[in-house]
Residue, then its C-alpha position, 0 to 999 in steps of 0.5 A: m500500500k505504501k508503494l502505491v501511495l508513493m507511486l501515485f504521489a510521484s506521478l502527481i508531482i511529475v504531471s504538475c511540473g509539466k503544466e507549469e511550462v505550458v503557461e509561458d507560450s500563451k502570453p500576448e505581445a503587449k503587456l499590462v504593466e503594473i505602475k507603482s510610482l509617479t515617475e513611472f506613470e508620467s514616463t509612460i503617458k509622456t509620448g504616444v498612446s497610453f491606456m491606464f486602468f485604475h482599479a482596486t483589488w477588492c472591487s468586483i466591478c474591476k474584476a469584471q472589467r479586467p478580462n475586457i482589458l486583457g483582451l485588448l493586449s492581443d489585438s495587433a492593431l494596438s501593438k503600439v499602445k502602452f497598457g498600464e494598471v494602477d492599484k488605487d490603494q497603493s498609488k497615493q502619489i499618482l492619485d494626488k497629482y492625477p485625481v481619479a474618482g471611483q473604480p474602475v476607471m480607464i483613461i486614455y492619454k496621447d502625448n501626455v494629454e487625457k483624451e478619454r475617461l471611462s468608468g465602470v465596465h466597457t466592452k473590448e470593442h468599445m475600448t478598441e474603437l477609442l484606441k484606434k482613433l488615437n493610435p498612429 
């Protein structure tokens, strides 16, 4: 019985190790970068088109919006857009300079100028349309 349990345990370890390797292949080209400092935020929005997702980890509406935002990352037409996320509970310095009421809030910047501000849940298609208007 001990041998059977040991063999089963060893098999589970081998099988679970194989699953971890597969995850790396499915990463989209663009990345949703966690912005933690005011300097990093300002550097990101300074040039080009930037999409900032302001959220709170405890917010159920933010969790519902996240898949729509992650869907934007694989769209090749948006490959030049910089995508960032700001945890409102961890980013007082950013929010002191760039006030954002509520969550989730998505702000689209072009060359350091706010062009669009969305609150709540929005479809991937709607956000893609707004980004394509500004994307070079």
